[in-house]
C-alpha positions as CSV (number, residue, x, y, z in Angstrom):
1,X,174.9,-6.1,-216.2
2,X,171.4,-5.6,-217.7
3,X,171.3,-4.7,-221.4
4,X,168.1,-3.7,-223.0
5,X,167.8,-3.6,-226.8
6,X,165.6,-1.2,-228.7
7,X,165.6,-0.7,-232.5
8,X,168.4,-3.3,-232.7
9,X,170.7,-1.2,-230.5
10,X,172.0,-2.5,-227.2
11,X,171.3,-0.1,-224.4
12,X,173.3,-0.3,-221.2
13,X,170.7,0.9,-218.5
14,X,173.3,1.2,-215.8
15,X,175.7,3.5,-217.6
16,X,172.7,5.2,-219.3
17,X,173.6,5.6,-222.9
18,X,173.6,3.5,-226.1
19,X,176.3,0.8,-226.3
20,X,178.3,2.3,-229.1
21,X,182.0,3.0,-228.5
22,X,182.4,5.8,-231.1
23,X,178.9,7.2,-231.3
24,X,178.7,10.7,-232.9
25,X,179.0,13.4,-230.3
26,X,176.2,15.9,-229.8
27,X,176.7,19.5,-230.7
28,X,177.7,21.5,-227.6
29,X,174.5,23.5,-227.7
30,X,172.3,20.3,-227.9
31,X,173.5,19.1,-224.5
32,X,172.5,22.3,-222.7
33,X,169.0,23.8,-222.2
34,X,168.5,27.0,-220.3
35,X,172.0,27.1,-219.1
36,X,171.6,23.7,-217.5
37,X,174.1,20.8,-218.5
38,X,172.3,17.5,-219.3
39,X,173.9,14.1,-219.4
40,X,175.4,13.3,-222.6
41,X,173.2,11.1,-224.9
42,X,173.9,9.4,-228.1
43,X,171.4,9.4,-231.0
44,X,169.9,6.4,-229.7
45,X,168.1,8.6,-227.2
46,X,165.8,9.6,-230.0
47,X,164.1,6.3,-230.0
48,X,160.6,7.8,-230.8
49,X,161.6,7.9,-234.3
50,X,161.5,11.8,-234.7
51,X,162.1,13.3,-238.1
52,X,165.3,15.5,-238.0
53,X,165.6,18.7,-239.9
54,X,168.5,17.2,-242.1
55,X,167.2,13.7,-242.7
56,X,163.9,11.8,-243.2
57,X,165.4,8.8,-241.5
58,X,164.9,7.7,-237.9
59,X,168.1,8.7,-236.1
60,X,168.1,5.2,-234.4
61,X,168.1,3.6,-237.9
62,X,171.1,5.9,-238.8
63,X,173.0,4.7,-235.7
64,X,172.0,1.1,-236.6
65,X,173.6,1.4,-240.0
66,X,176.8,3.0,-238.8
67,X,178.1,-0.5,-238.1
68,X,179.7,0.6,-234.8
69,X,178.3,-1.8,-232.2
70,X,181.3,-2.4,-230.0
71,X,179.9,-3.2,-226.5
72,X,181.0,-1.0,-223.7
73,X,182.0,-2.6,-220.5
74,X,179.9,-1.6,-217.4
75,X,181.8,0.8,-215.1
76,X,182.9,-1.2,-211.8
77,X,181.2,1.5,-209.7
78,X,177.9,0.4,-211.2
79,X,178.3,-3.1,-209.9
80,X,179.4,-1.8,-206.5
81,X,176.4,0.5,-206.3
82,X,174.2,-2.4,-207.3
83,X,175.4,-4.4,-204.4
84,X,175.0,-1.6,-201.9
85,X,171.5,-1.0,-203.0
86,X,170.6,-4.6,-202.6
87,X,172.0,-4.7,-199.1
88,X,170.3,-1.4,-198.2
89,X,167.0,-2.6,-199.4
90,X,167.3,-5.9,-197.5
91,X,168.0,-4.0,-194.3
92,X,165.2,-1.7,-194.9
93,X,162.8,-4.6,-195.5
94,X,164.0,-6.2,-192.2
95,X,163.5,-3.0,-190.3
96,X,160.0,-2.5,-191.6
97,X,159.0,-6.1,-190.9
98,X,160.4,-5.7,-187.3
99,X,158.3,-2.5,-186.8
100,X,155.3,-4.3,-188.0
101,X,155.8,-7.3,-185.7
102,X,156.1,-5.0,-182.7
103,X,153.0,-3.0,-183.7
104,X,151.0,-6.3,-184.2
105,X,152.0,-7.6,-180.7
106,X,151.2,-4.3,-179.1
107,X,147.7,-4.1,-180.8
108,X,146.9,-7.7,-179.9
109,X,147.8,-7.2,-176.3
110,X,145.6,-4.1,-176.3
111,X,142.6,-5.8,-177.9
112,X,143.0,-9.3,-176.7
113,X,142.8,-10.5,-180.4
114,X,144.5,-13.8,-180.8
115,X,145.0,-13.3,-184.6
116,X,147.8,-11.0,-185.8
117,X,146.5,-7.7,-187.2
118,X,147.2,-7.6,-191.0
119,X,149.5,-4.8,-192.1
120,X,149.6,-3.6,-195.7
121,X,151.1,-6.6,-197.8
122,X,150.5,-9.2,-195.2
123,X,147.9,-11.9,-194.9
124,X,146.3,-12.9,-191.6
125,X,146.5,-16.7,-190.8
126,X,143.4,-18.5,-191.5
127,X,142.1,-15.8,-193.9
128,X,141.9,-16.6,-197.5
129,X,141.7,-13.0,-198.6
130,X,144.8,-11.0,-199.5
131,X,145.5,-7.5,-198.1
132,X,142.4,-5.3,-198.6
133,X,140.1,-8.3,-198.8
134,X,139.8,-9.2,-195.1
135,X,136.9,-10.9,-193.5
136,X,134.7,-9.1,-190.9
137,X,133.0,-10.7,-188.0
138,X,132.2,-14.0,-189.7
139,X,129.2,-12.7,-191.7
140,X,128.6,-14.1,-195.2
141,X,129.6,-11.7,-198.0
142,X,126.9,-10.5,-200.3
143,X,127.0,-12.1,-203.8
144,X,128.1,-9.4,-206.3
145,X,129.0,-9.7,-209.9
146,X,131.9,-7.8,-211.6
147,X,132.1,-4.2,-210.8
148,X,131.7,-1.6,-213.5
149,X,135.0,-0.2,-214.9
150,X,134.1,3.2,-213.3
151,X,133.3,1.6,-209.9
152,X,135.0,3.0,-206.8
153,X,137.6,0.5,-205.5
154,X,137.4,0.4,-201.6
155,X,140.6,0.8,-199.6
156,X,139.6,-2.2,-197.4
157,X,137.1,-5.1,-197.8
158,X,134.9,-6.8,-195.3
159,X,132.4,-9.6,-195.3
160,X,130.1,-7.7,-193.2
161,X,126.9,-6.4,-194.7
162,X,124.8,-5.5,-191.6
163,X,125.3,-3.9,-188.3
164,X,123.4,-4.4,-185.1
165,X,123.2,-1.7,-182.3
166,X,126.3,-3.2,-180.6
167,X,128.5,-2.9,-183.7
168,X,127.2,0.7,-184.2
169,X,128.3,1.6,-180.6
170,X,131.7,0.0,-181.3
171,X,132.0,2.4,-184.3
172,X,131.0,5.3,-182.1
173,X,134.0,4.3,-179.9
174,X,136.2,4.3,-182.9
175,X,136.7,0.5,-183.1
176,X,136.4,0.2,-186.9
177,X,138.8,-2.7,-187.2
178,X,136.9,-4.5,-184.4
179,X,133.7,-4.2,-186.4
180,X,134.8,-4.6,-190.0
181,X,137.8,-6.7,-189.7
182,X,141.6,-6.2,-189.2
183,X,141.9,-5.1,-192.9
184,X,140.4,-1.8,-191.8
185,X,143.5,-1.1,-189.7
186,X,146.9,-0.3,-191.4
187,X,150.3,-0.3,-190.1
188,X,151.4,3.2,-189.2
189,X,148.0,4.7,-189.7
190,X,146.5,6.4,-186.5
191,X,142.8,5.5,-186.4
192,X,140.7,8.4,-185.1
193,X,137.6,8.4,-187.3
194,X,134.5,7.3,-185.6
195,X,130.7,7.2,-186.1
196,X,128.5,10.1,-184.8
197,X,131.3,12.2,-183.5
198,X,129.1,15.4,-183.9
199,X,126.1,14.2,-181.8
200,X,124.3,11.4,-180.3
201,X,124.0,8.1,-182.2
202,X,120.4,7.9,-183.7
203,X,120.9,4.8,-185.8
204,X,119.6,1.7,-184.0
205,X,120.4,-0.9,-186.8
206,X,121.9,-1.1,-190.3
207,X,120.2,-4.2,-191.9
208,X,121.7,-3.5,-195.4
209,X,125.1,-2.3,-196.8
210,X,125.6,-2.8,-200.4
211,X,128.9,-1.9,-202.0
212,X,127.4,-1.7,-205.5
213,X,123.8,-1.1,-204.6
214,X,121.6,1.8,-205.6
215,X,122.8,3.2,-208.9
216,X,126.0,1.1,-208.6
217,X,127.9,3.3,-206.2
218,X,126.5,2.0,-202.9
219,X,123.4,1.8,-200.7
220,X,122.8,1.7,-197.0
221,X,119.4,1.0,-195.3
222,X,119.3,2.0,-191.6
223,X,116.7,2.2,-188.8
224,X,116.9,5.3,-186.7
225,X,115.2,6.9,-183.7
226,X,115.7,10.7,-183.5
227,X,116.7,13.5,-185.8
228,X,116.4,12.3,-189.5
229,X,119.2,14.7,-190.7
230,X,121.5,13.1,-188.2
231,X,120.4,9.6,-189.4
232,X,121.3,10.6,-193.0
233,X,124.7,11.8,-192.0
234,X,125.4,8.8,-189.9
235,X,124.3,6.3,-192.7
236,X,126.9,8.1,-195.0
237,X,129.5,7.9,-192.3
238,X,128.9,4.2,-191.9
239,X,129.5,3.7,-195.7
240,X,132.6,5.8,-195.5
241,X,134.1,3.7,-192.8
242,X,132.9,0.5,-194.6
243,X,134.9,1.3,-197.6
244,X,138.1,2.2,-195.5
245,X,138.4,5.8,-196.8
246,X,139.9,6.9,-193.5
247,X,142.9,4.6,-194.1
248,X,144.6,7.0,-196.6
249,X,144.8,9.9,-194.1
250,X,146.4,9.1,-190.8
251,X,144.6,10.7,-187.8
252,X,141.6,11.7,-190.0
253,X,138.1,12.4,-188.9
254,X,134.7,12.4,-190.5
255,X,133.1,15.7,-191.1
256,X,129.8,16.7,-192.7
257,X,130.5,19.2,-195.5
258,X,127.1,19.3,-197.0
259,X,123.6,18.7,-195.6
260,X,120.5,20.1,-197.3
261,X,116.8,19.3,-197.4
262,X,114.2,19.1,-194.8
263,X,112.1,16.1,-193.5
264,X,110.1,15.8,-190.2
265,X,109.9,12.2,-189.0
266,X,110.9,11.2,-185.5
267,X,111.9,7.6,-186.4
268,X,111.8,5.2,-189.1
269,X,113.9,4.0,-192.0
270,X,116.5,5.9,-194.0
271,X,117.6,4.5,-197.4
272,X,120.9,6.2,-198.5
273,X,121.9,6.1,-202.3
274,X,125.5,7.0,-202.9
275,X,125.7,9.4,-205.8
276,X,129.5,10.1,-205.6
277,X,132.4,8.5,-203.9
278,X,135.9,9.6,-204.6
279,X,139.3,10.2,-203.0
280,X,139.9,13.7,-204.6
281,X,140.1,16.5,-203.5
282,X,139.6,14.7,-200.2
283,X,138.0,11.3,-199.6
284,X,134.2,11.8,-199.5
285,X,130.8,10.2,-199.9
286,X,127.9,12.1,-201.4
287,X,124.5,10.6,-201.2
288,X,120.7,11.1,-201.4
289,X,118.7,10.0,-198.3
290,X,115.2,8.8,-198.7
291,X,113.0,8.4,-195.6
292,X,110.2,6.0,-195.5
293,X,106.8,7.5,-195.3
294,X,107.8,11.1,-196.4
295,X,108.3,12.4,-199.9
296,X,111.2,14.7,-198.8
297,X,114.9,13.9,-199.5
298,X,118.2,14.9,-197.8
299,X,121.5,15.6,-199.6
300,X,124.5,14.8,-197.7
301,X,128.3,14.7,-198.2
302,X,130.6,13.2,-195.6
303,X,134.3,14.0,-196.0
304,X,137.4,12.4,-194.6
305,X,139.5,15.3,-193.2
306,X,143.2,15.3,-192.0
307,X,144.0,17.0,-188.6
308,X,144.2,20.8,-188.9
309,X,147.6,21.8,-189.9
310,X,148.7,18.4,-191.2
311,X,150.3,18.1,-194.6
312,X,149.1,15.3,-196.9
313,X,151.9,15.1,-199.5
314,X,154.3,12.1,-200.1
315,X,155.1,10.5,-196.8
316,X,152.9,12.8,-194.8
317,X,149.3,11.5,-195.4
318,X,150.1,8.2,-193.7
319,X,153.7,8.1,-192.5
320,X,154.2,4.2,-193.0
321,X,153.7,4.7,-196.8
322,X,155.4,7.1,-199.2
323,X,152.3,7.2,-201.4
324,X,149.0,5.5,-201.0
325,X,145.7,5.3,-203.0
326,X,145.0,9.0,-202.2
327,X,148.2,10.1,-203.9
328,X,147.6,7.8,-206.9
329,X,144.3,9.3,-207.5
330,X,145.7,12.8,-207.3
331,X,148.4,11.9,-209.7
332,X,145.8,10.5,-212.1
333,X,143.4,13.5,-212.2
334,X,144.0,15.7,-209.2
335,X,146.6,17.9,-207.6
336,X,150.1,16.8,-208.6
337,X,151.7,18.7,-205.6
338,X,149.7,16.5,-203.3
339,X,150.6,13.4,-205.2
340,X,154.3,14.2,-206.0
341,X,155.3,17.1,-203.9
342,X,155.3,20.9,-204.2
343,X,157.8,20.8,-207.1
344,X,155.1,19.3,-209.3
345,X,152.5,22.0,-208.6
346,X,152.8,23.4,-212.2
347,X,151.6,20.2,-213.6
348,X,148.2,20.4,-212.0
349,X,145.3,21.2,-214.4
350,X,147.4,20.9,-217.5
351,X,148.6,18.1,-219.8
352,X,151.5,16.3,-218.1
353,X,152.6,12.9,-217.0
354,X,149.9,11.1,-215.1
355,X,148.8,7.6,-214.1
356,X,145.6,6.3,-215.8
357,X,142.3,6.9,-214.1
358,X,139.3,4.8,-213.1
359,X,139.5,1.1,-213.7
360,X,142.9,1.5,-215.6
361,X,144.6,2.8,-212.4
362,X,146.4,-0.3,-211.4
363,X,148.9,0.6,-208.6
364,X,147.9,1.4,-205.1
365,X,150.8,2.0,-202.8
366,X,154.5,2.6,-202.6
367,X,155.9,0.4,-199.7
368,X,159.6,1.1,-200.2
369,X,161.7,3.6,-202.2
370,X,165.5,4.0,-201.8
371,X,165.9,6.8,-204.3
372,X,165.5,10.6,-203.9
373,X,164.2,13.5,-205.7
374,X,166.8,14.7,-208.3
375,X,168.7,11.3,-208.3
376,X,168.0,10.2,-211.8
377,X,170.7,7.5,-212.3
378,X,168.8,4.7,-210.3
379,X,166.5,3.6,-207.6
380,X,164.8,0.4,-206.4
381,X,161.2,0.4,-204.9
382,X,158.3,-1.8,-204.1
383,X,154.7,-1.1,-204.8
384,X,151.5,-2.9,-204.4
385,X,148.3,-3.4,-206.3
386,X,145.1,-5.1,-204.9
387,X,143.3,-7.2,-207.6
388,X,139.8,-7.7,-206.2
389,X,137.8,-10.7,-207.6
390,X,135.0,-8.4,-208.7
391,X,137.3,-6.2,-210.8
392,X,135.7,-5.3,-214.1
393,X,138.4,-6.9,-216.3
394,X,137.8,-10.3,-214.7
395,X,134.2,-10.0,-215.8
396,X,135.0,-8.8,-219.4
397,X,137.9,-11.0,-220.4
398,X,137.9,-14.3,-222.3
399,X,140.8,-15.5,-220.1
400,X,140.5,-17.8,-217.1
401,X,142.0,-15.1,-214.9
402,X,143.6,-11.7,-215.4
403,X,143.8,-10.6,-219.0
404,X,147.2,-9.8,-220.6
405,X,146.9,-6.1,-220.7
406,X,146.5,-5.9,-216.9
407,X,149.8,-7.7,-216.5
408,X,151.4,-5.1,-218.7
409,X,149.6,-2.1,-217.2
410,X,150.1,-2.8,-213.6
411,X,153.8,-3.6,-214.1
412,X,154.5,-0.6,-216.3
413,X,152.6,1.8,-214.1
414,X,154.4,0.6,-211.1
415,X,157.9,0.8,-212.8
416,X,157.2,4.3,-214.2
417,X,155.7,5.8,-211.0
418,X,158.8,6.3,-209.1
419,X,160.9,7.2,-212.1
420,X,158.6,10.2,-212.6
421,X,158.9,11.0,-208.8
422,X,162.6,11.2,-209.1
423,X,162.0,14.3,-211.2
424,X,163.2,14.0,-214.9
425,X,160.6,16.5,-216.1
426,X,161.8,19.0,-213.4
427,X,165.0,19.4,-215.4
428,X,163.0,21.3,-218.1
429,X,160.7,23.7,-216.4
430,X,158.0,25.2,-218.5
431,X,158.0,22.5,-221.2
432,X,154.9,20.4,-221.7
433,X,156.1,16.8,-221.6
434,X,153.8,13.8,-222.3
435,X,154.6,10.3,-221.2
436,X,154.8,7.5,-223.7
437,X,155.9,3.9,-223.4
438,X,158.5,2.9,-226.1
439,X,158.7,-0.8,-225.7
440,X,160.1,-3.7,-223.7
441,X,159.9,-7.4,-223.1
442,X,158.1,-9.5,-220.5
443,X,157.7,-13.1,-219.4
444,X,155.0,-14.9,-217.4
445,X,157.1,-17.0,-214.9
446,X,154.2,-19.0,-213.6
447,X,150.5,-19.3,-214.1
448,X,148.1,-18.5,-211.2
449,X,144.8,-17.0,-210.4
450,X,145.2,-13.5,-209.3
451,X,141.7,-12.9,-208.0
452,X,141.7,-11.3,-204.5
453,X,145.5,-11.2,-204.5
454,X,147.8,-8.4,-203.6
455,X,150.5,-8.1,-206.3
456,X,153.8,-6.8,-205.1
457,X,155.7,-5.0,-207.8
458,X,159.4,-4.8,-207.3
459,X,160.9,-2.2,-209.8
460,X,164.2,-0.6,-210.6
461,X,164.9,2.7,-212.3
462,X,168.0,1.8,-214.3
463,X,168.8,5.0,-216.2
464,X,167.7,8.4,-217.1
465,X,168.8,10.3,-220.3
466,X,167.9,13.9,-220.6
467,X,167.6,15.5,-224.1
468,X,166.4,19.0,-225.0
469,X,162.5,18.5,-225.2
470,X,162.5,14.9,-224.1
471,X,163.8,12.4,-221.5
472,X,164.2,8.6,-221.7
473,X,164.1,6.2,-218.7
474,X,164.7,2.5,-218.5
475,X,163.4,0.0,-215.9
476,X,163.1,-3.6,-214.9
477,X,160.5,-5.2,-212.8
478,X,159.2,-8.4,-211.2
479,X,155.8,-9.0,-209.9
480,X,155.2,-11.4,-207.1
481,X,152.3,-12.8,-204.9
482,X,153.1,-14.1,-201.4
483,X,156.8,-13.7,-202.1
484,X,156.8,-15.8,-205.2
485,X,157.5,-14.1,-208.5
486,X,155.3,-14.7,-211.5
487,X,155.9,-12.0,-214.1
488,X,159.1,-10.1,-215.0
489,X,160.2,-7.7,-217.7
490,X,162.1,-4.6,-218.9
491,X,160.9,-1.4,-220.5
492,X,161.7,2.1,-221.6
493,X,159.6,5.1,-221.2
494,X,159.9,8.6,-222.7
495,X,158.7,12.1,-221.8
496,X,158.2,14.1,-225.1
497,X,157.5,17.7,-225.9
498,X,154.6,18.7,-228.2
499,X,157.1,19.2,-231.1
500,X,158.5,15.7,-230.6
501,X,155.1,14.1,-230.6
502,X,154.0,16.0,-233.6
503,X,156.9,14.8,-235.7
504,X,156.7,11.0,-235.1
505,X,157.4,8.9,-238.1
506,X,156.4,5.5,-236.8
507,X,158.4,2.3,-237.0
508,X,159.4,2.7,-240.6
509,X,161.1,6.2,-240.6
510,X,158.0,7.7,-242.3
511,X,157.9,5.3,-245.2
512,X,154.8,3.5,-246.1
513,X,154.5,0.0,-244.6
514,X,151.6,-1.8,-246.2
515,X,150.0,-4.8,-244.4
516,X,150.6,-8.3,-245.7
517,X,147.0,-8.2,-247.0
518,X,147.6,-5.1,-249.1
519,X,150.6,-6.8,-250.7
520,X,148.6,-9.9,-251.4
521,X,145.3,-8.6,-253.0
522,X,144.9,-12.1,-254.6
523,X,144.7,-14.0,-251.3
524,X,141.4,-15.7,-250.5
525,X,139.8,-14.1,-247.5
526,X,137.2,-15.5,-245.1
527,X,135.7,-13.5,-242.2
528,X,135.1,-14.3,-238.6
529,X,132.1,-12.2,-237.3
530,X,133.3,-11.5,-233.7
531,X,130.5,-8.9,-233.1
532,X,127.8,-11.5,-234.0
533,X,129.3,-14.0,-231.6
534,X,129.6,-11.5,-228.9
535,X,126.0,-10.6,-229.3
536,X,125.0,-14.1,-228.3
537,X,124.9,-14.0,-224.4
538,X,125.6,-17.7,-224.3
539,X,128.8,-17.5,-226.3
540,X,131.7,-18.7,-224.2
541,X,135.3,-17.6,-224.2
542,X,134.3,-14.3,-225.6
543,X,135.6,-10.8,-224.4
544,X,132.8,-8.4,-223.8
545,X,131.8,-4.9,-222.8
546,X,134.8,-2.8,-222.1
547,X,137.0,-5.3,-223.8
548,X,135.1,-5.6,-227.0
549,X,138.0,-4.5,-229.0
550,X,137.5,-6.0,-232.4
551,X,134.4,-6.7,-234.4
552,X,135.6,-8.9,-237.3
553,X,138.7,-10.7,-238.5
554,X,139.7,-11.3,-242.1
555,X,141.6,-14.7,-242.3
556,X,143.9,-16.0,-244.9
557,X,144.5,-19.7,-244.2
558,X,148.1,-20.5,-244.9
559,X,148.9,-16.9,-245.3
560,X,151.3,-14.5,-243.6
561,X,155.0,-14.3,-243.6
562,X,155.2,-17.7,-241.9
563,X,152.6,-19.3,-244.2
564,X,150.9,-20.7,-241.2
565,X,147.9,-18.3,-241.2
566,X,147.2,-14.5,-241.3
567,X,144.8,-12.4,-239.4
568,X,143.7,-8.8,-240.1
569,X,141.2,-6.5,-238.5
570,X,140.1,-2.9,-239.0
571,X,138.1,-1.1,-236.5
572,X,136.8,2.5,-236.4
573,X,137.8,4.8,-233.4
574,X,135.0,6.5,-231.6
575,X,136.3,9.6,-229.8
576,X,133.8,8.7,-227.1
577,X,135.4,5.2,-226.4
578,X,135.8,4.8,-222.6
579,X,139.6,4.5,-222.5
580,X,140.2,7.9,-223.8
581,X,138.8,9.4,-220.6
582,X,141.0,7.1,-218.6
583,X,144.3,7.2,-220.4
584,X,145.2,10.0,-219.8
585,X,143.5,12.9,-218.1
586,X,143.9,15.9,-220.5
587,X,146.1,13.7,-222.8
588,X,143.7,11.1,-224.3
589,X,145.4,8.2,-226.2
590,X,144.5,4.4,-226.6
591,X,146.6,2.5,-224.0
592,X,149.3,0.4,-225.9
593,X,148.4,-2.5,-223.8
594,X,144.9,-2.5,-225.2
595,X,146.5,-2.6,-228.7
596,X,148.3,-5.8,-227.5
597,X,145.0,-7.0,-226.2
598,X,143.2,-6.6,-229.4
599,X,145.7,-8.8,-231.2
600,X,145.3,-11.4,-228.5
601,X,141.5,-11.3,-229.1
602,X,142.0,-11.8,-232.8
603,X,144.1,-14.9,-232.1
604,X,141.7,-16.3,-229.5
605,X,138.8,-16.0,-232.0
606,X,140.9,-17.7,-234.7
607,X,141.8,-20.6,-232.4
608,X,138.1,-21.1,-231.6
609,X,137.2,-20.9,-235.2
610,X,139.9,-23.4,-236.1
611,X,138.4,-26.0,-233.8
612,X,141.1,-26.1,-231.2
613,X,138.7,-26.2,-228.3
614,X,136.6,-28.9,-229.8
615,X,138.5,-31.7,-228.2
616,X,138.6,-30.0,-224.8
617,X,135.8,-30.6,-222.1
618,X,136.1,-27.3,-220.4
619,X,138.5,-25.0,-222.4
620,X,140.0,-21.8,-221.0
621,X,142.4,-19.2,-222.4
622,X,145.6,-18.5,-220.5
623,X,148.9,-16.5,-220.9
624,X,151.4,-19.3,-221.3
625,X,154.5,-19.3,-219.0
626,X,158.2,-19.1,-220.1
627,X,157.6,-17.5,-223.5
628,X,159.1,-14.0,-223.6
629,X,157.0,-11.4,-225.5
630,X,158.4,-8.2,-226.9
631,X,156.8,-4.9,-228.1
632,X,157.8,-1.6,-229.6
633,X,155.7,1.5,-229.8
634,X,156.6,4.5,-232.0
635,X,153.3,6.6,-231.9
636,X,149.9,6.7,-230.3
637,X,146.3,6.4,-231.3
638,X,144.4,9.6,-230.9
639,X,140.6,10.1,-230.6
640,X,140.8,11.8,-234.0
641,X,142.8,9.1,-235.8
642,X,139.8,7.3,-237.5
643,X,140.9,3.7,-237.4
644,X,142.9,1.1,-235.7
645,X,144.3,-1.6,-238.1
646,X,146.0,-4.8,-236.9
647,X,147.5,-7.9,-238.4
648,X,149.0,-11.1,-236.8
649,X,151.2,-13.7,-238.6
650,X,150.7,-17.2,-237.2
651,X,154.3,-18.1,-236.3
652,X,154.0,-21.4,-234.4
653,X,151.3,-23.9,-233.3
654,X,152.3,-26.0,-230.3
655,X,150.1,-29.0,-229.5
656,X,150.5,-30.6,-226.1
657,X,148.7,-33.1,-223.8
658,X,146.7,-30.2,-222.2
659,X,145.8,-28.1,-225.2
660,X,147.3,-25.8,-227.9
661,X,149.5,-22.7,-227.7
662,X,149.7,-20.3,-230.7
663,X,152.6,-17.8,-231.1
664,X,152.3,-14.8,-233.4
665,X,154.0,-11.7,-234.5
666,X,151.8,-8.6,-235.1
667,X,151.6,-4.9,-236.0
668,X,149.1,-2.1,-235.6
669,X,148.6,0.9,-237.8
670,X,147.0,4.2,-237.6
671,X,146.1,5.7,-241.0
672,X,149.3,5.8,-243.0
673,X,151.7,4.8,-240.2
674,X,152.6,1.5,-238.6
675,X,153.3,2.4,-235.0
676,X,153.2,-0.9,-232.9
677,X,155.2,-4.1,-233.4
678,X,154.7,-7.3,-231.3
679,X,157.0,-10.2,-231.2
680,X,156.3,-13.8,-229.9
681,X,152.8,-12.9,-228.5
682,X,151.4,-16.2,-227.3
683,X,147.9,-17.5,-226.4
684,X,147.2,-20.8,-224.7
685,X,143.9,-22.8,-224.9
686,X,143.8,-25.7,-222.4
687,X,141.6,-27.7,-220.1
688,X,140.4,-25.8,-217.0
689,X,141.3,-28.6,-214.7
690,X,144.9,-28.3,-215.6
691,X,146.0,-26.0,-212.8
692,X,149.8,-26.0,-213.3
């Protein structure tokens, strides 16, 4: 039996209620909304620290003080169900693997390809790239730096950066995988899209394809002989196929939905500058075409279109996947009925539960799901996230590899996704419910470089508790690469009405909770100027650009509740900060994971200032393994909140043969309210050569 603990109260996620044998019963009218009976919930369900009408105390605190903590034994049926679910999932995985193997053999026989065709989540032998990062025809990849946070993430990757006439003719025949590589073919996706379907091929060569060229969204240079308008369209089609856009809609074709401008030149060079590339409302590429030797320009949009009469909702856009990148983007900022099904149509265009957008969208596909709409008591599911080496967070972090907040975000997004799909918000129609994470624990199981890896996220919905105006769900999860787990955790999410969000009282039941520095005004303070160090382009081990989360640190040597050192930072909130547009669409709040990341940055800067890197030849920051970390959130930072204040208490400094590990406890405040609490957050500074 898995037992989570929030606010000091054991919570049995299988039974789905607080572990308290004689918890106060709810009033009869509190368990029913609009004539619908809800599962009984104890007061622990009010874990967001809402202020009740009859008390200024957090109801969770009231239950904690009741003294009644007798554990409840898990129901035997729960254990039986868990075994059945495990067996069912194993059988489903075996069936899918068998289907993929049959499909691979069939395709190899048809194409004469001696290498197996890579399905989603599989890696072709001899190819160092994970799924989505496949090689093409042996061409050398262009050297590109980190992508911008807002950059479009291709559905498939290839090393190919130019096309001769023979390759173009193969694209005309629809042999996309034969040209760009097997990553441009997905298990269960019927490949129909082809180049120049509307007329004769006029392109003779494509010497240049740049994923981030032009203004950063893409660039194609092509030679043509014939209609320049057709050349512009075909150059855009090449880019659409190059990025794998057709893979999210099985049986899709390319159509020209916009073509304007006029030029008259019978042959020459066309330079296509991509101005917009997106998956909603349908996958499309919009670009400006410049033709050498003429001042005129053409504007073109090529759209990936599903077959007429075909549905594109869950399990329909690509039958082998319940949800893919197309659905994730719609869930983040598009049509929720496409993303989740027609029952969710009312959430389109209004504030509702969503995934983050842009570079903060960190889940790509749902591979397996054994639950069902309306079944809220449990489910298991497998999702995937591709982490390209050029991802913005690798370029902006001070870490050797993936920053801590991405571990948190990708695991939490994957866990929450299918819990929402099950439909807890559908039990309260007409109520605006916003999603918030409430806390959890997580542990890095092993350290590895996640660049160009596909992360498999295995998650379980453990319980759902429905309350009037809110719902709570608990989850656990494990992240793996190539079948080997590297991160695991447990978490709780809540869906809250406007009234609930407006009456949050933080972690301290509305009471003032001063920082340690406020309580020790006599303490001697020294300041680390993080902004000045960041301004030096040669400064190493420094978070930059989108991850510039703190500007200075107040340090009290020997201070803090453990007398080992104390860190404090205050930073103004700019309503224009990039993450408000990403997290979430129509419901802007600072991601809790970035609050955690800001404390990590304070610790990293303190470690460098303390000289812990001086004895290391090539120091790097890592997330240490086997050190569980816990967090609690009881509020959110809004664009109008003014400031983010944090502190960290140095708890332990561990020196070893490879470097130093520092463990801290911390908190974050919005003005007048402590809303985040972090326990045993650890940072490691070691030699780069030590690849454990």
